[in-house]
C-alpha atoms as one frame of an Amber mdcrd trajectory, in Angstrom:
protein
  26.951  42.807  33.901  23.601  43.808  32.408  25.135  43.704  28.976  26.356
  40.148  29.544  22.908  39.071  30.688  21.329  40.695  27.608  23.874  38.951
  25.357  23.162  35.629  27.048  19.416  36.154  26.666  19.912  37.055  23.011
  21.966  33.901  22.479  19.277  31.847  24.203  16.611  33.385  21.955  18.675
  32.611  18.856  19.169  29.056  20.044  15.443  28.704  20.693  14.628  30.007
  17.201  17.055  27.528  15.667  15.613  24.776  17.840  12.106  25.661  16.599
  13.264  25.522  12.964  14.963  22.172  13.552  11.904  20.853  15.341   9.667
  21.836  12.410  12.057  20.167   9.960  12.077  17.070  12.134   8.267  17.081
  12.161   8.208  17.284   8.352  10.773  14.490   8.069   8.786  12.341  10.474
   5.638  12.934   8.427   7.460  11.828   5.260   8.731   8.695   7.014   5.217
   7.816   8.161   3.854   8.299   4.635   6.610   6.092   3.231   5.935   3.369
   5.803   2.219   3.485   4.997   2.957   3.130   1.272   5.251   0.179   1.958
   2.673  -1.503   4.189  -0.033  -1.049   1.562   2.260  -2.383  -1.140   3.213
  -5.416   0.942  -0.431  -6.225   1.597  -1.195  -6.031  -2.111   1.833  -8.218
  -2.899   0.773 -10.849  -0.376  -2.769 -10.912  -1.759  -1.431 -11.275  -5.301
   0.843 -14.152  -4.247  -2.043 -15.876  -2.471  -4.208 -15.549  -5.587  -1.483
 -17.066  -7.758  -0.996 -19.891  -5.253  -4.742 -20.489  -5.177  -4.943 -20.629
  -8.977  -2.076 -23.115  -9.102  -3.703 -25.249  -6.424  -6.990 -25.277  -8.304
  -5.237 -26.202 -11.529  -3.346 -29.013  -9.800  -6.555 -30.206  -8.130  -8.452
 -30.356 -11.421  -5.579 -32.129 -13.146  -5.238 -34.731 -10.403  -8.991 -35.166
 -10.111  -9.241 -35.839 -13.853  -6.348 -38.303 -13.709  -7.849 -40.154 -10.749
 -11.258 -40.285 -12.436  -9.705 -41.739 -15.595  -7.711 -44.298 -13.600 -10.820
 -45.204 -11.605 -12.742 -45.810 -14.860  -9.952 -48.011 -16.179  -9.852 -50.050
 -12.972 -13.634 -50.430 -13.071 -13.491 -51.638 -16.689 -10.682 -54.083 -15.867
 -12.631 -55.438 -12.899 -15.681 -55.935 -15.122 -13.611 -57.795 -17.728 -12.109
 -60.028 -15.045 -15.552 -60.959 -13.720 -16.817 -62.088 -17.142
């Protein structure tokens, strides 16, 4: 009976050692996952900022183009109105 108890205790100790090894591996894997998620989050933030900058540049370009066109059309209308009044 004592031998059986010792064998069971030995098995339990072996299982605990294996559990500890698995737990440490799991901790390392979890750390790697967290690092990967952080890299992805950082990358996404940078991508969003880059897309916003490109969108802003396009908007500014469109604004300047349209503003120039409207100014030119406004000048032409003004000149036509002046001619009509003469």
